[in-house]
DRENDO-1510 file (C-alpha; in Angstrom, 1 decimal, always signed):
<recs>
REC; n; res; u; v; w
REC; 1; MET; +59.3; -8.1; +16.3 .
REC; 2; SER; +56.2; -7.0; +14.0 .
REC; 3; VAL; +56.2; -7.7; +10.4 .
REC; 4; THR; +55.9; -3.7; +10.3 .
REC; 5; GLN; +59.1; -2.9; +12.3 .
REC; 6; GLN; +61.0; -5.7; +10.3 .
REC; 7; ALA; +60.2; -4.0; +7.0 .
REC; 8; LEU; +60.9; -0.5; +8.3 .
REC; 9; GLU; +64.4; -1.7; +9.0 .
REC; 10; ALA; +64.5; -3.5; +6.2 .
REC; 11; GLY; +64.1; +0.1; +4.2 .
REC; 12; PRO; +62.2; +0.5; +0.9 .
REC; 13; ARG; +62.9; -3.0; -0.3 .
REC; 14; GLY; +61.1; -4.5; +3.1 .
REC; 15; LEU; +58.2; -2.0; +2.4 .
REC; 16; THR; +57.7; -3.1; -0.9 .
REC; 17; THR; +57.5; -7.0; +0.3 .
REC; 18; LEU; +55.1; -5.8; +2.7 .
REC; 19; ALA; +52.7; -4.1; +0.5 .
REC; 20; ILE; +52.6; -6.9; -1.9 .
REC; 21; ARG; +52.2; -9.5; +0.8 .
REC; 22; GLN; +49.1; -7.2; +1.8 .
REC; 23; ARG; +47.8; -6.7; -1.5 .
REC; 24; ALA; +47.9; -10.7; -1.8 .
REC; 25; ARG; +46.2; -11.2; +1.1 .
REC; 26; ARG; +43.4; -8.8; +0.3 .
REC; 27; ARG; +42.8; -10.2; -2.9 .
REC; 28; GLY; +42.4; -13.6; -1.9 .
REC; 29; LEU; +40.3; -12.3; +0.5 .
REC; 30; TYR; +38.2; -10.4; -1.2 .
REC; 31; GLY; +37.9; -13.5; -3.8 .
REC; 32; SER; +36.7; -15.8; -0.9 .
REC; 33; GLU; +34.0; -13.3; -0.1 .
REC; 34; ARG; +32.6; -12.9; -3.6 .
REC; 35; ILE; +32.6; -16.6; -3.8 .
REC; 36; TRP; +30.5; -16.6; -0.4 .
REC; 37; ALA; +28.1; -13.6; -1.6 .
REC; 38; VAL; +27.5; -15.2; -5.1 .
REC; 39; ALA; +26.0; -18.3; -3.2 .
REC; 40; PHE; +24.3; -16.8; -1.0 .
REC; 41; ALA; +22.6; -14.5; -3.6 .
REC; 42; LEU; +22.2; -17.3; -6.1 .
REC; 43; PRO; +18.9; -18.6; -4.2 .
REC; 44; TYR; +17.4; -15.3; -4.1 .
REC; 45; ALA; +18.4; -14.6; -7.8 .
REC; 46; VAL; +16.6; -17.7; -9.0 .
REC; 47; ILE; +13.4; -16.9; -6.4 .
REC; 48; PHE; +13.5; -13.4; -8.1 .
REC; 49; VAL; +13.7; -14.6; -11.7 .
REC; 50; ALA; +11.6; -17.6; -11.7 .
REC; 51; PHE; +8.8; -15.6; -9.6 .
REC; 52; VAL; +8.9; -11.9; -10.6 .
REC; 53; VAL; +10.9; -11.4; -13.9 .
REC; 54; TYR; +9.4; -14.5; -15.4 .
REC; 55; PRO; +5.8; -13.9; -14.7 .
REC; 56; ILE; +6.1; -10.2; -15.6 .
REC; 57; ALA; +7.7; -10.8; -18.7 .
REC; 58; TYR; +5.4; -13.5; -19.8 .
REC; 59; GLY; +2.4; -11.1; -18.6 .
REC; 60; LEU; +3.6; -8.2; -20.9 .
REC; 61; TRP; +4.4; -10.8; -24.4 .
REC; 62; MET; +0.4; -12.0; -23.4 .
REC; 63; GLY; -0.8; -8.3; -23.2 .
REC; 64; SER; +1.1; -7.2; -26.4 .
REC; 65; ASP; -1.2; -7.9; -29.0 .
REC; 66; PRO; -2.9; -4.3; -30.2 .
REC; 67; LYS; -5.8; -6.2; -31.0 .
REC; 68; LEU; -6.7; -6.8; -27.5 .
REC; 69; TYR; -6.8; -3.1; -26.7 .
REC; 70; ARG; -9.5; -2.5; -29.4 .
REC; 71; GLN; -11.5; -5.1; -28.2 .
REC; 72; LEU; -10.8; -3.9; -24.7 .
REC; 73; PHE; -12.1; -0.5; -25.3 .
REC; 74; ASP; -15.0; -1.0; -27.3 .
REC; 75; ASP; -16.4; -3.2; -24.3 .
REC; 76; PRO; -18.3; -0.5; -22.1 .
REC; 77; ARG; -18.0; -2.6; -19.5 .
REC; 78; TYR; -13.9; -1.4; -19.4 .
REC; 79; LEU; -15.1; +2.3; -19.3 .
REC; 80; THR; -17.7; +1.5; -16.6 .
REC; 81; ALA; -14.5; -0.3; -14.6 .
REC; 82; VAL; -12.2; +2.8; -15.3 .
REC; 83; LEU; -14.8; +5.2; -13.7 .
REC; 84; ASN; -15.1; +3.2; -11.1 .
REC; 85; THR; -11.5; +2.8; -10.1 .
REC; 86; VAL; -10.9; +6.2; -10.6 .
REC; 87; LEU; -13.5; +6.8; -7.9 .
REC; 88; TYR; -12.8; +4.2; -5.4 .
REC; 89; VAL; -9.2; +5.1; -5.3 .
REC; 90; GLY; -9.6; +8.9; -5.5 .
REC; 91; ILE; -12.6; +8.7; -2.8 .
REC; 92; GLY; -11.4; +5.8; -1.0 .
REC; 93; VAL; -7.6; +7.0; -0.3 .
REC; 94; ASN; -8.2; +10.4; +0.4 .
REC; 95; VAL; -11.2; +10.4; +2.6 .
REC; 96; LYS; -9.5; +7.1; +4.6 .
REC; 97; MET; -5.8; +9.2; +4.8 .
REC; 98; ALA; -7.8; +12.4; +6.2 .
REC; 99; LEU; -9.7; +10.1; +8.5 .
REC; 100; ALA; -6.3; +8.3; +9.9 .
REC; 101; PHE; -4.4; +11.7; +10.3 .
REC; 102; LEU; -7.5; +12.8; +12.1 .
REC; 103; LEU; -7.7; +9.9; +14.3 .
REC; 104; SER; -4.2; +9.6; +15.0 .
REC; 105; GLY; -4.0; +12.7; +16.9 .
REC; 106; PHE; -7.3; +11.2; +18.8 .
REC; 107; PHE; -5.2; +8.4; +19.9 .
REC; 108; MET; -2.0; +10.6; +21.3 .
REC; 109; ARG; -4.5; +11.3; +23.8 .
REC; 110; LYS; -3.5; +10.1; +27.4 .
REC; 111; GLY; -5.5; +7.8; +29.6 .
REC; 112; TRP; -6.3; +4.0; +29.8 .
REC; 113; TRP; -9.6; +4.0; +28.1 .
REC; 114; VAL; -8.0; +5.6; +24.8 .
REC; 115; LYS; -5.8; +2.7; +24.7 .
REC; 116; GLY; -8.6; +0.5; +24.8 .
REC; 117; VAL; -10.7; +2.1; +22.2 .
REC; 118; LEU; -7.2; +1.9; +19.9 .
REC; 119; VAL; -7.4; -2.2; +20.6 .
REC; 120; VAL; -11.0; -2.7; +19.9 .
REC; 121; PHE; -10.4; -0.2; +16.8 .
REC; 122; ILE; -7.7; -2.0; +15.2 .
REC; 123; LEU; -9.6; -5.3; +15.3 .
REC; 124; PRO; -11.3; -4.7; +11.8 .
REC; 125; TRP; -7.8; -4.5; +10.1 .
REC; 126; ALA; -6.4; -7.5; +12.2 .
REC; 127; THR; -9.8; -9.4; +10.6 .
REC; 128; PRO; -9.4; -11.6; +7.9 .
REC; 129; ALA; -10.5; -9.9; +4.4 .
REC; 130; LEU; -12.9; -12.6; +3.5 .
REC; 131; PRO; -14.8; -12.9; +6.9 .
REC; 132; ALA; -15.3; -9.1; +7.0 .
REC; 133; TYR; -16.0; -8.2; +3.5 .
REC; 134; MET; -18.6; -11.1; +3.7 .
REC; 135; SER; -20.4; -10.3; +6.9 .
REC; 136; ILE; -21.1; -7.0; +5.0 .
REC; 137; HIS; -22.2; -8.0; +2.4 .
REC; 138; TRP; -25.0; -9.8; +4.5 .
REC; 139; PHE; -25.0; -6.9; +6.7 .
REC; 140; LEU; -26.2; -4.7; +3.7 .
REC; 141; ASN; -28.2; -7.5; +2.5 .
REC; 142; GLY; -31.9; -5.8; +1.4 .
REC; 143; GLN; -33.8; -8.5; +2.5 .
REC; 144; TRP; -32.3; -9.9; +5.4 .
REC; 145; GLY; -29.7; -7.7; +6.6 .
REC; 146; MET; -28.8; -6.6; +9.8 .
REC; 147; LEU; -29.2; -2.8; +8.6 .
REC; 148; ASN; -32.7; -3.0; +7.3 .
REC; 149; ASN; -34.1; -5.1; +10.1 .
REC; 150; LEU; -32.8; -2.3; +12.8 .
REC; 151; LEU; -34.3; +0.2; +10.8 .
REC; 152; TYR; -37.6; -2.0; +10.6 .
REC; 153; PHE; -37.4; -2.4; +14.5 .
REC; 154; LEU; -36.7; +0.6; +15.7 .
REC; 155; PHE; -38.3; +2.8; +13.2 .
REC; 156; GLY; -41.2; +0.8; +11.5 .
REC; 157; ILE; -39.5; +1.6; +7.8 .
REC; 158; ASP; -38.3; -0.8; +5.0 .
REC; 159; GLY; -34.7; +0.1; +4.0 .
REC; 160; PRO; -33.2; +0.6; +0.5 .
REC; 161; VAL; -32.0; -2.6; -1.1 .
REC; 162; TYR; -28.4; -1.0; -1.2 .
REC; 163; LEU; -26.4; -3.6; -3.2 .
REC; 164; ASN; -29.2; -3.2; -6.0 .
REC; 165; ASP; -28.3; -0.1; -7.5 .
REC; 166; HIS; -24.9; +1.1; -9.6 .
REC; 167; TRP; -24.0; +4.0; -7.3 .
REC; 168; MET; -24.9; +2.9; -3.9 .
REC; 169; GLY; -23.2; -0.5; -4.3 .
REC; 170; LEU; -20.3; +1.5; -5.6 .
REC; 171; ALA; -20.2; +3.5; -2.3 .
REC; 172; CYS; -20.8; +0.3; -0.3 .
REC; 173; ASN; -17.6; -1.2; -1.6 .
REC; 174; ILE; -15.6; +2.2; -1.0 .
REC; 175; GLY; -17.0; +2.3; +2.3 .
REC; 176; ALA; -15.9; -1.6; +3.1 .
REC; 177; TYR; -12.1; -0.8; +1.9 .
REC; 178; ILE; -12.2; +2.3; +4.1 .
REC; 179; TRP; -13.2; +0.5; +7.0 .
REC; 180; LYS; -11.4; -2.4; +6.4 .
REC; 181; THR; -7.8; -0.8; +6.5 .
REC; 182; LEU; -8.3; +2.8; +8.1 .
REC; 183; PRO; -6.9; +1.1; +11.3 .
REC; 184; PHE; -3.6; -0.1; +9.8 .
REC; 185; TRP; -2.7; +3.7; +8.6 .
REC; 186; THR; -4.1; +5.4; +11.7 .
REC; 187; VAL; -1.5; +3.4; +13.7 .
REC; 188; ILE; +0.9; +4.5; +10.9 .
REC; 189; LEU; +0.7; +8.2; +11.4 .
REC; 190; LEU; +0.1; +7.6; +14.9 .
REC; 191; ALA; +3.7; +6.6; +15.1 .
REC; 192; GLY; +4.5; +9.1; +13.1 .
REC; 193; ARG; +3.3; +11.7; +15.4 .
REC; 194; MET; +5.0; +10.0; +18.6 .
REC; 195; ALA; +8.5; +10.7; +16.5 .
REC; 196; VAL; +7.8; +14.4; +16.7 .
REC; 197; PRO; +9.9; +15.7; +19.4 .
REC; 198; THR; +7.5; +17.1; +22.4 .
REC; 199; GLU; +10.3; +20.1; +23.0 .
REC; 200; LEU; +8.9; +21.5; +19.6 .
REC; 201; TYR; +5.1; +21.8; +21.4 .
REC; 202; GLU; +6.9; +22.9; +24.5 .
REC; 203; ALA; +8.4; +25.6; +23.1 .
REC; 204; ALA; +5.6; +26.8; +20.6 .
REC; 205; ALA; +3.6; +27.0; +23.8 .
REC; 206; VAL; +5.9; +29.0; +25.3 .
REC; 207; ASP; +6.2; +31.5; +22.4 .
REC; 208; GLY; +2.1; +31.5; +22.9 .
REC; 209; ALA; +1.2; +29.1; +20.3 .
REC; 210; SER; -2.6; +28.0; +20.2 .
REC; 211; GLY; -3.8; +24.2; +19.5 .
REC; 212; LEU; -4.3; +25.1; +15.8 .
REC; 213; HIS; -0.8; +27.1; +15.3 .
REC; 214; LYS; +0.9; +24.0; +16.9 .
REC; 215; PHE; -0.9; +21.5; +14.3 .
REC; 216; PHE; -0.3; +23.7; +11.1 .
REC; 217; HIS; +3.5; +25.0; +12.4 .
REC; 218; VAL; +4.6; +21.8; +13.9 .
REC; 219; THR; +2.6; +18.9; +13.2 .
REC; 220; LEU; +1.5; +19.2; +9.8 .
REC; 221; PRO; +5.1; +20.4; +8.4 .
REC; 222; LEU; +6.8; +17.4; +10.1 .
REC; 223; MET; +4.3; +15.0; +9.0 .
REC; 224; ALA; +3.7; +15.9; +5.6 .
REC; 225; ASN; +6.2; +13.8; +3.6 .
REC; 226; LEU; +5.3; +10.7; +5.7 .
REC; 227; TYR; +1.7; +11.6; +4.6 .
REC; 228; ILE; +2.4; +11.8; +1.1 .
REC; 229; VAL; +4.5; +8.3; +1.4 .
REC; 230; CYS; +1.2; +6.9; +2.8 .
REC; 231; VAL; -1.0; +8.3; +0.4 .
REC; 232; LEU; +1.1; +7.1; -2.7 .
REC; 233; LEU; +1.4; +3.6; -0.9 .
REC; 234; ASP; -2.3; +3.4; -0.3 .
REC; 235; THR; -2.8; +4.6; -3.9 .
REC; 236; VAL; -1.0; +1.4; -5.0 .
REC; 237; PHE; -2.8; -1.3; -2.9 .
REC; 238; ALA; -6.1; +0.6; -3.7 .
REC; 239; LEU; -5.7; +0.3; -7.9 .
REC; 240; GLY; -4.9; -3.8; -7.4 .
REC; 241; ASP; -7.3; -4.5; -4.5 .
REC; 242; PHE; -10.0; -7.2; -5.6 .
REC; 243; ASN; -11.4; -8.3; -2.1 .
REC; 244; ALA; -13.9; -5.5; -1.6 .
REC; 245; THR; -15.7; -5.4; -4.5 .
REC; 246; TYR; -15.7; -8.7; -5.4 .
REC; 247; PHE; -17.2; -9.7; -1.6 .
REC; 248; VAL; -19.1; -6.9; -1.0 .
REC; 249; SER; -21.4; -6.0; -4.0 .
REC; 250; GLY; -19.7; -9.1; -6.2 .
REC; 251; GLY; -19.5; -6.6; -9.2 .
REC; 252; GLY; -23.2; -6.2; -9.1 .
REC; 253; PRO; -25.4; -5.1; -10.1 .
REC; 254; ALA; -25.0; -6.4; -13.8 .
REC; 255; MET; -21.1; -6.1; -13.4 .
REC; 256; SER; -21.5; -2.0; -12.9 .
REC; 257; THR; -19.7; -2.0; -9.9 .
REC; 258; GLU; -16.4; -3.8; -11.2 .
REC; 259; VAL; -13.0; -2.3; -11.0 .
REC; 260; LEU; -10.2; -3.1; -12.7 .
REC; 261; ALA; -8.7; -5.6; -10.5 .
REC; 262; THR; -12.2; -7.7; -10.4 .
REC; 263; LEU; -12.9; -7.3; -14.0 .
REC; 264; GLY; -9.6; -8.6; -15.3 .
REC; 265; ILE; -10.1; -11.6; -13.0 .
REC; 266; ARG; -13.5; -12.0; -14.7 .
REC; 267; TYR; -12.1; -12.0; -18.2 .
REC; 268; ALA; -9.5; -14.4; -17.6 .
REC; 269; TYR; -11.5; -16.7; -15.5 .
REC; 270; THR; -15.2; -16.4; -16.0 .
REC; 271; VAL; -15.1; -15.7; -19.6 .
REC; 272; SER; -11.9; -17.5; -20.3 .
REC; 273; LEU; -10.5; -14.8; -22.1 .
REC; 274; PRO; -6.9; -15.1; -20.0 .
REC; 275; ARG; -5.1; -12.7; -23.0 .
REC; 276; LEU; -7.8; -10.2; -22.5 .
REC; 277; GLY; -7.5; -9.9; -18.9 .
REC; 278; VAL; -3.7; -9.7; -18.7 .
REC; 279; ALA; -4.4; -6.9; -21.4 .
REC; 280; GLU; -7.5; -4.9; -19.0 .
REC; 281; VAL; -4.6; -5.0; -16.0 .
REC; 282; MET; -1.9; -4.0; -17.9 .
REC; 283; THR; -3.9; -0.9; -18.8 .
REC; 284; ALA; -3.3; +0.2; -15.0 .
REC; 285; LEU; +0.4; +0.4; -15.8 .
REC; 286; PRO; +0.6; +4.1; -17.3 .
REC; 287; VAL; -0.5; +5.0; -13.9 .
REC; 288; LEU; +1.0; +2.4; -11.4 .
REC; 289; ILE; +4.6; +2.8; -12.5 .
REC; 290; PRO; +4.8; +7.0; -11.8 .
REC; 291; LEU; +3.5; +6.3; -8.7 .
REC; 292; ILE; +6.0; +3.8; -7.6 .
REC; 293; PHE; +8.8; +6.2; -9.1 .
REC; 294; ILE; +7.6; +8.9; -7.3 .
REC; 295; LEU; +7.1; +6.7; -3.8 .
REC; 296; MET; +10.7; +5.8; -4.5 .
REC; 297; ARG; +12.1; +9.5; -4.8 .
REC; 298; LYS; +9.7; +10.3; -1.7 .
REC; 299; LEU; +11.7; +7.4; +0.4 .
REC; 300; ARG; +15.1; +8.5; -0.9 .
REC; 301; MET; +14.5; +12.2; -0.3 .
REC; 302; SER; +13.5; +10.9; +3.0 .
REC; 303; GLU; +16.6; +8.9; +4.0 .
REC; 304; VAL; +18.8; +11.6; +2.4 .
REC; 305; GLN; +16.9; +14.1; +5.4 .
REC; 306; LEU; +17.8; +11.4; +8.1 .
</recs>
């Protein structure tokens, strides 16, 4: 006979005893689970405090002096870096995402050759950043670069010195950043396109919808949320991108193509003003924090819709 049956035969007193035993058992189990949970979570909490909370708190303390920001705003190189960063992020992210969205539609085509092109297309993203950007730097070199040598060999003309001009150097940095990271976002958007049910396209075709109607009334509405999330993520990544500017143009000529990420490093290490470098990087927080907040809201809305 089970404990429950015995308690039922014993009447209300037996039910009370059974309830007390079950509560005591649950309390003991909960207590042991809590101990194990603390034991497993403690190393992660220590690592989080040591490598996330402490560096952020220490950086905020280093950049808390108002004199640093007065010194920063008086430096014309900082204002140039702000303008370069706005152009770098605004043009680089939007052009890249538009291209990634269009290319994701191209790679939806069937055929073995499309898959082969996709494999080749992913190679720039799979290449390590340092050799990729350095190869672009030497490719654009005005005297020994491959691009100018090709122009001279094919057309007999001397190409410009690409990295010795402010706007052309900035355009080279943006182009290199787009080239390097475009495959990654194309694959993300391609996965989003593949998740759209084919029944919707078949139903639209039955209703007489053309290719453009399918795009604007099926693909675009269903891909809009993923596209916005990708734009927000890449904006956060682009704000902190250091490699493209540093290894393609080197911030030159005369530090005219520096962005916030590279200028902060130069303040901290080249000029030996670490507190000024931290303050320079912290000026991007008023833009970065709202972006992260909006991104988290979009991800939470996506979870609710699912």
